[in-house]
mmCIF file as gemmi writes it, N, C-alpha and C atoms, coordinates in Angstrom:
data_model
loop_
_atom_site.group_PDB
_atom_site.id
_atom_site.type_symbol
_atom_site.label_atom_id
_atom_site.label_alt_id
_atom_site.label_comp_id
_atom_site.label_asym_id
_atom_site.label_entity_id
_atom_site.label_seq_id
_atom_site.pdbx_PDB_ins_code
_atom_site.Cartn_x
_atom_site.Cartn_y
_atom_site.Cartn_z
_atom_site.occupancy
_atom_site.B_iso_or_equiv
_atom_site.pdbx_formal_charge
_atom_site.auth_seq_id
_atom_site.auth_asym_id
_atom_site.pdbx_PDB_model_num
ATOM 1 N N . MET Axp A 1 ? 137.486 40.363 -35.366 1 0 ? 1 A 1
ATOM 2 C CA . MET Axp A 1 ? 138.467 39.553 -34.703 1 0 ? 1 A 1
ATOM 3 C C . MET Axp A 1 ? 138.195 39.465 -33.203 1 0 ? 1 A 1
ATOM 4 N N . SER Axp A 2 ? 137.826 40.582 -32.616 1 0 ? 2 A 1
ATOM 5 C CA . SER Axp A 2 ? 137.569 40.55 -31.176 1 0 ? 2 A 1
ATOM 6 C C . SER Axp A 2 ? 136.314 39.738 -30.855 1 0 ? 2 A 1
ATOM 7 N N . THR Axp A 3 ? 135.317 39.798 -31.73 1 0 ? 3 A 1
ATOM 8 C CA . THR Axp A 3 ? 134.123 38.978 -31.526 1 0 ? 3 A 1
ATOM 9 C C . THR Axp A 3 ? 134.459 37.497 -31.648 1 0 ? 3 A 1
ATOM 10 N N . MET Axp A 4 ? 135.33 37.155 -32.578 1 0 ? 4 A 1
ATOM 11 C CA . MET Axp A 4 ? 135.731 35.761 -32.729 1 0 ? 4 A 1
ATOM 12 C C . MET Axp A 4 ? 136.484 35.279 -31.488 1 0 ? 4 A 1
ATOM 13 N N . PHE Axp A 5 ? 137.333 36.138 -30.929 1 0 ? 5 A 1
ATOM 14 C CA . PHE Axp A 5 ? 138.062 35.774 -29.717 1 0 ? 5 A 1
ATOM 15 C C . PHE Axp A 5 ? 137.107 35.545 -28.557 1 0 ? 5 A 1
ATOM 16 N N . VAL Axp A 6 ? 136.128 36.425 -28.399 1 0 ? 6 A 1
ATOM 17 C CA . VAL Axp A 6 ? 135.166 36.287 -27.317 1 0 ? 6 A 1
ATOM 18 C C . VAL Axp A 6 ? 134.314 35.037 -27.496 1 0 ? 6 A 1
ATOM 19 N N . ALA Axp A 7 ? 134.01 34.665 -28.732 1 0 ? 7 A 1
ATOM 20 C CA . ALA Axp A 7 ? 133.213 33.454 -28.983 1 0 ? 7 A 1
ATOM 21 C C . ALA Axp A 7 ? 134.036 32.177 -28.817 1 0 ? 7 A 1
ATOM 22 N N . LEU Axp A 8 ? 135.311 32.229 -29.143 1 0 ? 8 A 1
ATOM 23 C CA . LEU Axp A 8 ? 136.144 31.032 -29.063 1 0 ? 8 A 1
ATOM 24 C C . LEU Axp A 8 ? 136.46 30.621 -27.623 1 0 ? 8 A 1
ATOM 25 N N . LEU Axp A 9 ? 136.695 31.575 -26.747 1 0 ? 9 A 1
ATOM 26 C CA . LEU Axp A 9 ? 137.084 31.216 -25.382 1 0 ? 9 A 1
ATOM 27 C C . LEU Axp A 9 ? 135.991 30.461 -24.616 1 0 ? 9 A 1
ATOM 28 N N . PRO Axp A 10 ? 134.733 30.911 -24.607 1 0 ? 10 A 1
ATOM 29 C CA . PRO Axp A 10 ? 133.717 30.107 -23.914 1 0 ? 10 A 1
ATOM 30 C C . PRO Axp A 10 ? 133.477 28.745 -24.552 1 0 ? 10 A 1
ATOM 31 N N . SER Axp A 11 ? 133.587 28.662 -25.876 1 0 ? 11 A 1
ATOM 32 C CA . SER Axp A 11 ? 133.39 27.355 -26.512 1 0 ? 11 A 1
ATOM 33 C C . SER Axp A 11 ? 134.523 26.404 -26.137 1 0 ? 11 A 1
ATOM 34 N N . PHE Axp A 12 ? 135.749 26.904 -26.013 1 0 ? 12 A 1
ATOM 35 C CA . PHE Axp A 12 ? 136.867 26.075 -25.574 1 0 ? 12 A 1
ATOM 36 C C . PHE Axp A 12 ? 136.678 25.648 -24.124 1 0 ? 12 A 1
ATOM 37 N N . TYR Axp A 13 ? 136.197 26.554 -23.29 1 0 ? 13 A 1
ATOM 38 C CA . TYR Axp A 13 ? 135.925 26.215 -21.892 1 0 ? 13 A 1
ATOM 39 C C . TYR Axp A 13 ? 134.859 25.133 -21.796 1 0 ? 13 A 1
ATOM 40 N N . ASN Axp A 14 ? 133.794 25.255 -22.587 1 0 ? 14 A 1
ATOM 41 C CA . ASN Axp A 14 ? 132.74 24.239 -22.584 1 0 ? 14 A 1
ATOM 42 C C . ASN Axp A 14 ? 133.264 22.894 -23.071 1 0 ? 14 A 1
ATOM 43 N N . PHE Axp A 15 ? 134.195 22.902 -24.008 1 0 ? 15 A 1
ATOM 44 C CA . PHE Axp A 15 ? 134.815 21.656 -24.458 1 0 ? 15 A 1
ATOM 45 C C . PHE Axp A 15 ? 135.627 21.019 -23.332 1 0 ? 15 A 1
ATOM 46 N N . LEU Axp A 16 ? 136.335 21.854 -22.559 1 0 ? 16 A 1
ATOM 47 C CA . LEU Axp A 16 ? 137.163 21.314 -21.481 1 0 ? 16 A 1
ATOM 48 C C . LEU Axp A 16 ? 136.339 20.697 -20.355 1 0 ? 16 A 1
ATOM 49 N N . ILE Axp A 17 ? 135.194 21.294 -20.031 1 0 ? 17 A 1
ATOM 50 C CA . ILE Axp A 17 ? 134.402 20.739 -18.931 1 0 ? 17 A 1
ATOM 51 C C . ILE Axp A 17 ? 133.564 19.548 -19.373 1 0 ? 17 A 1
ATOM 52 N N . GLY Axp A 18 ? 133.375 19.365 -20.666 1 0 ? 18 A 1
ATOM 53 C CA . GLY Axp A 18 ? 132.646 18.201 -21.166 1 0 ? 18 A 1
ATOM 54 C C . GLY Axp A 18 ? 131.148 18.383 -21.1 1 0 ? 18 A 1
ATOM 55 N N . PRO Axp A 19 ? 130.408 17.424 -21.659 1 0 ? 19 A 1
ATOM 56 C CA . PRO Axp A 19 ? 128.947 17.567 -21.726 1 0 ? 19 A 1
ATOM 57 C C . PRO Axp A 19 ? 128.265 17.474 -20.361 1 0 ? 19 A 1
ATOM 58 N N . ASP Axp A 20 ? 128.788 16.68 -19.45 1 0 ? 20 A 1
ATOM 59 C CA . ASP Axp A 20 ? 128.147 16.527 -18.139 1 0 ? 20 A 1
ATOM 60 C C . ASP Axp A 20 ? 128.9 17.247 -17.035 1 0 ? 20 A 1
ATOM 61 N N . GLY Axp A 21 ? 129.903 18.008 -17.373 1 0 ? 21 A 1
ATOM 62 C CA . GLY Axp A 21 ? 130.712 18.691 -16.377 1 0 ? 21 A 1
ATOM 63 C C . GLY Axp A 21 ? 131.76 17.809 -15.739 1 0 ? 21 A 1
ATOM 64 N N . ASN Axp A 22 ? 131.994 16.625 -16.321 1 0 ? 22 A 1
ATOM 65 C CA . ASN Axp A 22 ? 132.968 15.682 -15.767 1 0 ? 22 A 1
ATOM 66 C C . ASN Axp A 22 ? 134.323 15.766 -16.447 1 0 ? 22 A 1
ATOM 67 N N . GLY Axp A 23 ? 134.482 16.633 -17.382 1 0 ? 23 A 1
ATOM 68 C CA . GLY Axp A 23 ? 135.74 16.745 -18.107 1 0 ? 23 A 1
ATOM 69 C C . GLY Axp A 23 ? 135.614 16.16 -19.498 1 0 ? 23 A 1
ATOM 70 N N . SER Axp A 24 ? 136.605 16.449 -20.297 1 0 ? 24 A 1
ATOM 71 C CA . SER Axp A 24 ? 136.607 15.987 -21.677 1 0 ? 24 A 1
ATOM 72 C C . SER Axp A 24 ? 137.001 14.513 -21.748 1 0 ? 24 A 1
ATOM 73 N N . ASP Axp A 25 ? 136.517 13.826 -22.779 1 0 ? 25 A 1
ATOM 74 C CA . ASP Axp A 25 ? 136.878 12.431 -22.999 1 0 ? 25 A 1
ATOM 75 C C . ASP Axp A 25 ? 138.249 12.301 -23.647 1 0 ? 25 A 1
ATOM 76 N N . GLN Axp A 26 ? 138.779 13.405 -24.162 1 0 ? 26 A 1
ATOM 77 C CA . GLN Axp A 26 ? 140.06 13.385 -24.855 1 0 ? 26 A 1
ATOM 78 C C . GLN Axp A 26 ? 141.112 14.093 -24.013 1 0 ? 26 A 1
ATOM 79 N N . LEU Axp A 27 ? 142.355 13.694 -24.209 1 0 ? 27 A 1
ATOM 80 C CA . LEU Axp A 27 ? 143.468 14.356 -23.551 1 0 ? 27 A 1
ATOM 81 C C . LEU Axp A 27 ? 143.729 15.686 -24.255 1 0 ? 27 A 1
ATOM 82 N N . VAL Axp A 28 ? 143.654 16.779 -23.491 1 0 ? 28 A 1
ATOM 83 C CA . VAL Axp A 28 ? 143.814 18.11 -24.066 1 0 ? 28 A 1
ATOM 84 C C . VAL Axp A 28 ? 144.858 18.872 -23.259 1 0 ? 28 A 1
ATOM 85 N N . PHE Axp A 29 ? 145.752 19.522 -23.962 1 0 ? 29 A 1
ATOM 86 C CA . PHE Axp A 29 ? 146.711 20.425 -23.328 1 0 ? 29 A 1
ATOM 87 C C . PHE Axp A 29 ? 146.205 21.849 -23.549 1 0 ? 29 A 1
ATOM 88 N N . PRO Axp A 30 ? 145.642 22.484 -22.512 1 0 ? 30 A 1
ATOM 89 C CA . PRO Axp A 30 ? 144.966 23.772 -22.709 1 0 ? 30 A 1
ATOM 90 C C . PRO Axp A 30 ? 145.879 24.916 -23.134 1 0 ? 30 A 1
ATOM 91 N N . PHE Axp A 31 ? 147.125 24.955 -22.648 1 0 ? 31 A 1
ATOM 92 C CA . PHE Axp A 31 ? 147.985 26.094 -22.945 1 0 ? 31 A 1
ATOM 93 C C . PHE Axp A 31 ? 148.275 26.249 -24.438 1 0 ? 31 A 1
ATOM 94 N N . PRO Axp A 32 ? 148.687 25.177 -25.154 1 0 ? 32 A 1
ATOM 95 C CA . PRO Axp A 32 ? 148.928 25.365 -26.595 1 0 ? 32 A 1
ATOM 96 C C . PRO Axp A 32 ? 147.663 25.743 -27.369 1 0 ? 32 A 1
ATOM 97 N N . VAL Axp A 33 ? 146.534 25.196 -26.964 1 0 ? 33 A 1
ATOM 98 C CA . VAL Axp A 33 ? 145.286 25.529 -27.665 1 0 ? 33 A 1
ATOM 99 C C . VAL Axp A 33 ? 144.912 26.98 -27.406 1 0 ? 33 A 1
ATOM 100 N N . GLN Axp A 34 ? 145.108 27.435 -26.185 1 0 ? 34 A 1
ATOM 101 C CA . GLN Axp A 34 ? 144.801 28.829 -25.875 1 0 ? 34 A 1
ATOM 102 C C . GLN Axp A 34 ? 145.753 29.772 -26.619 1 0 ? 34 A 1
ATOM 103 N N . MET Axp A 35 ? 147.013 29.396 -26.765 1 0 ? 35 A 1
ATOM 104 C CA . MET Axp A 35 ? 147.957 30.206 -27.545 1 0 ? 35 A 1
ATOM 105 C C . MET Axp A 35 ? 147.522 30.26 -29.013 1 0 ? 35 A 1
ATOM 106 N N . GLN Axp A 36 ? 147.012 29.141 -29.522 1 0 ? 36 A 1
ATOM 107 C CA . GLN Axp A 36 ? 146.529 29.117 -30.903 1 0 ? 36 A 1
ATOM 108 C C . GLN Axp A 36 ? 145.316 30.032 -31.058 1 0 ? 36 A 1
ATOM 109 N N . ILE Axp A 37 ? 144.397 29.991 -30.109 1 0 ? 37 A 1
ATOM 110 C CA . ILE Axp A 37 ? 143.221 30.864 -30.171 1 0 ? 37 A 1
ATOM 111 C C . ILE Axp A 37 ? 143.652 32.328 -30.141 1 0 ? 37 A 1
ATOM 112 N N . MET Axp A 38 ? 144.615 32.641 -29.283 1 0 ? 38 A 1
ATOM 113 C CA . MET Axp A 38 ? 145.073 34.023 -29.199 1 0 ? 38 A 1
ATOM 114 C C . MET Axp A 38 ? 145.776 34.459 -30.478 1 0 ? 38 A 1
ATOM 115 N N . SER Axp A 39 ? 146.566 33.574 -31.082 1 0 ? 39 A 1
ATOM 116 C CA . SER Axp A 39 ? 147.277 33.965 -32.298 1 0 ? 39 A 1
ATOM 117 C C . SER Axp A 39 ? 146.336 34.074 -33.492 1 0 ? 39 A 1
ATOM 118 N N . ILE Axp A 40 ? 145.226 33.353 -33.47 1 0 ? 40 A 1
ATOM 119 C CA . ILE Axp A 40 ? 144.27 33.43 -34.574 1 0 ? 40 A 1
ATOM 120 C C . ILE Axp A 40 ? 143.375 34.653 -34.456 1 0 ? 40 A 1
ATOM 121 N N . SER Axp A 41 ? 142.967 35.009 -33.238 1 0 ? 41 A 1
ATOM 122 C CA . SER Axp A 41 ? 141.95 36.05 -33.118 1 0 ? 41 A 1
ATOM 123 C C . SER Axp A 41 ? 142.369 37.247 -32.275 1 0 ? 41 A 1
ATOM 124 N N . ALA Axp A 42 ? 142.948 37.05 -31.115 1 0 ? 42 A 1
ATOM 125 C CA . ALA Axp A 42 ? 143.2 38.17 -30.208 1 0 ? 42 A 1
ATOM 126 C C . ALA Axp A 42 ? 144.315 39.079 -30.708 1 0 ? 42 A 1
ATOM 127 N N . ILE Axp A 43 ? 145.423 38.509 -31.109 1 0 ? 43 A 1
ATOM 128 C CA . ILE Axp A 43 ? 146.558 39.335 -31.535 1 0 ? 43 A 1
ATOM 129 C C . ILE Axp A 43 ? 146.229 40.117 -32.813 1 0 ? 43 A 1
ATOM 130 N N . PRO Axp A 44 ? 145.628 39.487 -33.847 1 0 ? 44 A 1
ATOM 131 C CA . PRO Axp A 44 ? 145.22 40.307 -35 1 0 ? 44 A 1
ATOM 132 C C . PRO Axp A 44 ? 144.171 41.361 -34.643 1 0 ? 44 A 1
ATOM 133 N N . GLY Axp A 45 ? 143.296 41.046 -33.68 1 0 ? 45 A 1
ATOM 134 C CA . GLY Axp A 45 ? 142.313 42.033 -33.244 1 0 ? 45 A 1
ATOM 135 C C . GLY Axp A 45 ? 142.969 43.236 -32.592 1 0 ? 45 A 1
ATOM 136 N N . ILE Axp A 46 ? 144.007 42.991 -31.804 1 0 ? 46 A 1
ATOM 137 C CA . ILE Axp A 46 ? 144.733 44.092 -31.169 1 0 ? 46 A 1
ATOM 138 C C . ILE Axp A 46 ? 145.486 44.91 -32.216 1 0 ? 46 A 1
ATOM 139 N N . ILE Axp A 47 ? 146.069 44.224 -33.2 1 0 ? 47 A 1
ATOM 140 C CA . ILE Axp A 47 ? 146.767 44.943 -34.269 1 0 ? 47 A 1
ATOM 141 C C . ILE Axp A 47 ? 145.794 45.801 -35.07 1 0 ? 47 A 1
ATOM 142 N N . LEU Axp A 48 ? 144.637 45.247 -35.399 1 0 ? 48 A 1
ATOM 143 C CA . LEU Axp A 48 ? 143.628 46.034 -36.126 1 0 ? 48 A 1
ATOM 144 C C . LEU Axp A 48 ? 143.136 47.21 -35.297 1 0 ? 48 A 1
ATOM 145 N N . ALA Axp A 49 ? 143 47.012 -33.984 1 0 ? 49 A 1
ATOM 146 C CA . ALA Axp A 49 ? 142.591 48.119 -33.119 1 0 ? 49 A 1
ATOM 147 C C . ALA Axp A 49 ? 143.664 49.203 -33.102 1 0 ? 49 A 1
ATOM 148 N N . GLY Axp A 50 ? 144.938 48.805 -33.097 1 0 ? 50 A 1
ATOM 149 C CA . GLY Axp A 50 ? 146.024 49.794 -33.14 1 0 ? 50 A 1
ATOM 150 C C . GLY Axp A 50 ? 146.033 50.569 -34.439 1 0 ? 50 A 1
ATOM 151 N N . VAL Axp A 51 ? 145.789 49.879 -35.555 1 0 ? 51 A 1
ATOM 152 C CA . VAL Axp A 51 ? 145.722 50.558 -36.852 1 0 ? 51 A 1
ATOM 153 C C . VAL Axp A 51 ? 144.544 51.527 -36.878 1 0 ? 51 A 1
ATOM 154 N N . ALA Axp A 52 ? 143.406 51.097 -36.353 1 0 ? 52 A 1
ATOM 155 C CA . ALA Axp A 52 ? 142.241 51.99 -36.312 1 0 ? 52 A 1
ATOM 156 C C . ALA Axp A 52 ? 142.515 53.198 -35.424 1 0 ? 52 A 1
ATOM 157 N N . PHE Axp A 53 ? 143.208 52.977 -34.307 1 0 ? 53 A 1
ATOM 158 C CA . PHE Axp A 53 ? 143.553 54.094 -33.427 1 0 ? 53 A 1
ATOM 159 C C . PHE Axp A 53 ? 144.473 55.075 -34.134 1 0 ? 53 A 1
ATOM 160 N N . ARG Axp A 54 ? 145.459 54.557 -34.834 1 0 ? 54 A 1
ATOM 161 C CA . ARG Axp A 54 ? 146.4 55.431 -35.552 1 0 ? 54 A 1
ATOM 162 C C . ARG Axp A 54 ? 145.687 56.199 -36.656 1 0 ? 54 A 1
ATOM 163 N N . MET Axp A 55 ? 144.783 55.526 -37.364 1 0 ? 55 A 1
ATOM 164 C CA . MET Axp A 55 ? 144.04 56.214 -38.42 1 0 ? 55 A 1
ATOM 165 C C . MET Axp A 55 ? 143.13 57.287 -37.847 1 0 ? 55 A 1
ATOM 166 N N . SER Axp A 56 ? 142.512 57.003 -36.704 1 0 ? 56 A 1
ATOM 167 C CA . SER Axp A 56 ? 141.602 58.001 -36.132 1 0 ? 56 A 1
ATOM 168 C C . SER Axp A 56 ? 142.367 59.194 -35.584 1 0 ? 56 A 1
ATOM 169 N N . SER Axp A 57 ? 143.604 58.975 -35.111 1 0 ? 57 A 1
ATOM 170 C CA . SER Axp A 57 ? 144.361 60.119 -34.617 1 0 ? 57 A 1
ATOM 171 C C . SER Axp A 57 ? 144.98 60.918 -35.763 1 0 ? 57 A 1
ATOM 172 N N . SER Axp A 58 ? 145.271 60.269 -36.886 1 0 ? 58 A 1
ATOM 173 C CA . SER Axp A 58 ? 145.865 60.969 -38.028 1 0 ? 58 A 1
ATOM 174 C C . SER Axp A 58 ? 144.819 61.678 -38.876 1 0 ? 58 A 1
ATOM 175 N N . TYR Axp A 59 ? 143.771 60.965 -39.218 1 0 ? 59 A 1
ATOM 176 C CA . TYR Axp A 59 ? 142.78 61.501 -40.142 1 0 ? 59 A 1
ATOM 177 C C . TYR Axp A 59 ? 141.537 62.052 -39.452 1 0 ? 59 A 1
ATOM 178 N N . GLY Axp A 60 ? 141.363 61.768 -38.196 1 0 ? 60 A 1
ATOM 179 C CA . GLY Axp A 60 ? 140.202 62.283 -37.48 1 0 ? 60 A 1
ATOM 180 C C . GLY Axp A 60 ? 138.905 61.595 -37.831 1 0 ? 60 A 1
ATOM 181 N N . SER Axp A 61 ? 138.96 60.331 -38.264 1 0 ? 61 A 1
ATOM 182 C CA . SER Axp A 61 ? 137.754 59.604 -38.64 1 0 ? 61 A 1
ATOM 183 C C . SER Axp A 61 ? 137.013 59.137 -37.389 1 0 ? 61 A 1
ATOM 184 N N . LYS Axp A 62 ? 135.777 59.548 -37.25 1 0 ? 62 A 1
ATOM 185 C CA . LYS Axp A 62 ? 134.989 59.141 -36.087 1 0 ? 62 A 1
ATOM 186 C C . LYS Axp A 62 ? 134.52 57.697 -36.213 1 0 ? 62 A 1
ATOM 187 N N . LEU Axp A 63 ? 134.327 57.221 -37.425 1 0 ? 63 A 1
ATOM 188 C CA . LEU Axp A 63 ? 133.884 55.844 -37.624 1 0 ? 63 A 1
ATOM 189 C C . LEU Axp A 63 ? 134.939 54.858 -37.141 1 0 ? 63 A 1
ATOM 190 N N . SER Axp A 64 ? 136.194 55.099 -37.474 1 0 ? 64 A 1
ATOM 191 C CA . SER Axp A 64 ? 137.231 54.185 -37.004 1 0 ? 64 A 1
ATOM 192 C C . SER Axp A 64 ? 137.398 54.264 -35.495 1 0 ? 64 A 1
ATOM 193 N N . GLY Axp A 65 ? 137.17 55.416 -34.9 1 0 ? 65 A 1
ATOM 194 C CA . GLY Axp A 65 ? 137.198 55.533 -33.448 1 0 ? 65 A 1
ATOM 195 C C . GLY Axp A 65 ? 136.077 54.752 -32.788 1 0 ? 65 A 1
ATOM 196 N N . ILE Axp A 66 ? 134.902 54.783 -33.376 1 0 ? 66 A 1
ATOM 197 C CA . ILE Axp A 66 ? 133.76 54.025 -32.846 1 0 ? 66 A 1
ATOM 198 C C . ILE Axp A 66 ? 134.02 52.532 -32.963 1 0 ? 66 A 1
ATOM 199 N N . ILE Axp A 67 ? 134.581 52.099 -34.091 1 0 ? 67 A 1
ATOM 200 C CA . ILE Axp A 67 ? 134.921 50.685 -34.264 1 0 ? 67 A 1
ATOM 201 C C . ILE Axp A 67 ? 135.954 50.251 -33.235 1 0 ? 67 A 1
ATOM 202 N N . LEU Axp A 68 ? 136.934 51.098 -32.979 1 0 ? 68 A 1
ATOM 203 C CA . LEU Axp A 68 ? 137.966 50.804 -31.994 1 0 ? 68 A 1
ATOM 204 C C . LEU Axp A 68 ? 137.374 50.663 -30.598 1 0 ? 68 A 1
ATOM 205 N N . ILE Axp A 69 ? 136.498 51.557 -30.223 1 0 ? 69 A 1
ATOM 206 C CA . ILE Axp A 69 ? 135.859 51.483 -28.904 1 0 ? 69 A 1
ATOM 207 C C . ILE Axp A 69 ? 134.992 50.236 -28.789 1 0 ? 69 A 1
ATOM 208 N N . ALA Axp A 70 ? 134.237 49.919 -29.837 1 0 ? 70 A 1
ATOM 209 C CA . ALA Axp A 70 ? 133.377 48.728 -29.802 1 0 ? 70 A 1
ATOM 210 C C . ALA Axp A 70 ? 134.206 47.455 -29.684 1 0 ? 70 A 1
ATOM 211 N N . ALA Axp A 71 ? 135.314 47.372 -30.406 1 0 ? 71 A 1
ATOM 212 C CA . ALA Axp A 71 ? 136.17 46.188 -30.313 1 0 ? 71 A 1
ATOM 213 C C . ALA Axp A 71 ? 136.771 46.057 -28.917 1 0 ? 71 A 1
ATOM 214 N N . GLY Axp A 72 ? 137.191 47.157 -28.338 1 0 ? 72 A 1
ATOM 215 C CA . GLY Axp A 72 ? 137.745 47.122 -26.984 1 0 ? 72 A 1
ATOM 216 C C . GLY Axp A 72 ? 136.721 46.706 -25.952 1 0 ? 72 A 1
ATOM 217 N N . VAL Axp A 73 ? 135.507 47.209 -26.081 1 0 ? 73 A 1
ATOM 218 C CA . VAL Axp A 73 ? 134.446 46.834 -25.143 1 0 ? 73 A 1
ATOM 219 C C . VAL Axp A 73 ? 134.132 45.352 -25.26 1 0 ? 73 A 1
ATOM 220 N N . ARG Axp A 74 ? 134.09 44.835 -26.493 1 0 ? 74 A 1
ATOM 221 C CA . ARG Axp A 74 ? 133.836 43.404 -26.679 1 0 ? 74 A 1
ATOM 222 C C . ARG Axp A 74 ? 134.934 42.539 -26.072 1 0 ? 74 A 1
ATOM 223 N N . MET Axp A 75 ? 136.181 42.939 -26.264 1 0 ? 75 A 1
ATOM 224 C CA . MET Axp A 75 ? 137.301 42.153 -25.711 1 0 ? 75 A 1
ATOM 225 C C . MET Axp A 75 ? 137.255 42.171 -24.191 1 0 ? 75 A 1
ATOM 226 N N . VAL Axp A 76 ? 137.035 43.325 -23.587 1 0 ? 76 A 1
ATOM 227 C CA . VAL Axp A 76 ? 137 43.413 -22.124 1 0 ? 76 A 1
ATOM 228 C C . VAL Axp A 76 ? 135.805 42.647 -21.578 1 0 ? 76 A 1
ATOM 229 N N . ALA Axp A 77 ? 134.644 42.762 -22.218 1 0 ? 77 A 1
ATOM 230 C CA . ALA Axp A 77 ? 133.464 42.035 -21.751 1 0 ? 77 A 1
ATOM 231 C C . ALA Axp A 77 ? 133.681 40.521 -21.848 1 0 ? 77 A 1
ATOM 232 N N . GLY Axp A 78 ? 134.303 40.075 -22.922 1 0 ? 78 A 1
ATOM 233 C CA . GLY Axp A 78 ? 134.578 38.651 -23.064 1 0 ? 78 A 1
ATOM 234 C C . GLY Axp A 78 ? 135.537 38.142 -22.012 1 0 ? 78 A 1
ATOM 235 N N . MET Axp A 79 ? 136.548 38.944 -21.68 1 0 ? 79 A 1
ATOM 236 C CA . MET Axp A 79 ? 137.492 38.528 -20.658 1 0 ? 79 A 1
ATOM 237 C C . MET Axp A 79 ? 136.849 38.496 -19.272 1 0 ? 79 A 1
ATOM 238 N N . ILE Axp A 80 ? 135.94 39.444 -19.016 1 0 ? 80 A 1
ATOM 239 C CA . ILE Axp A 80 ? 135.236 39.449 -17.722 1 0 ? 80 A 1
ATOM 240 C C . ILE Axp A 80 ? 134.333 38.242 -17.601 1 0 ? 80 A 1
ATOM 241 N N . VAL Axp A 81 ? 133.613 37.919 -18.676 1 0 ? 81 A 1
ATOM 242 C CA . VAL Axp A 81 ? 132.732 36.75 -18.652 1 0 ? 81 A 1
ATOM 243 C C . VAL Axp A 81 ? 133.539 35.481 -18.489 1 0 ? 81 A 1
ATOM 244 N N . GLU Axp A 82 ? 134.671 35.396 -19.164 1 0 ? 82 A 1
ATOM 245 C CA . GLU Axp A 82 ? 135.497 34.195 -19.08 1 0 ? 82 A 1
ATOM 246 C C . GLU Axp A 82 ? 136.147 34.049 -17.712 1 0 ? 82 A 1
ATOM 247 N N . ALA Axp A 83 ? 136.474 35.15 -17.067 1 0 ? 83 A 1
ATOM 248 C CA . ALA Axp A 83 ? 137.136 35.086 -15.757 1 0 ? 83 A 1
ATOM 249 C C . ALA Axp A 83 ? 136.169 34.693 -14.649 1 0 ? 83 A 1
ATOM 250 N N . SER Axp A 84 ? 134.903 34.961 -14.834 1 0 ? 84 A 1
ATOM 251 C CA . SER Axp A 84 ? 133.936 34.64 -13.77 1 0 ? 84 A 1
ATOM 252 C C . SER Axp A 84 ? 133.323 33.275 -13.919 1 0 ? 84 A 1
């Protein structure tokens, strides 16, 4: 889920700037589309990360802890790339 979120945001940005950097040919309202992207990928990714965190603290599974760390690193890296 976090990888999908990181992949969706730059593709949406590229759609907004258009092929020549002059903007999109279509009328787009970015806020609702960004909310849709977040509800499809970011929010479920955060919920899955919370479940993995709870499982790793209850059962002591190192694999779920590694998955949780990797998902967090991907989300933060995607947000840094998107912000710059």
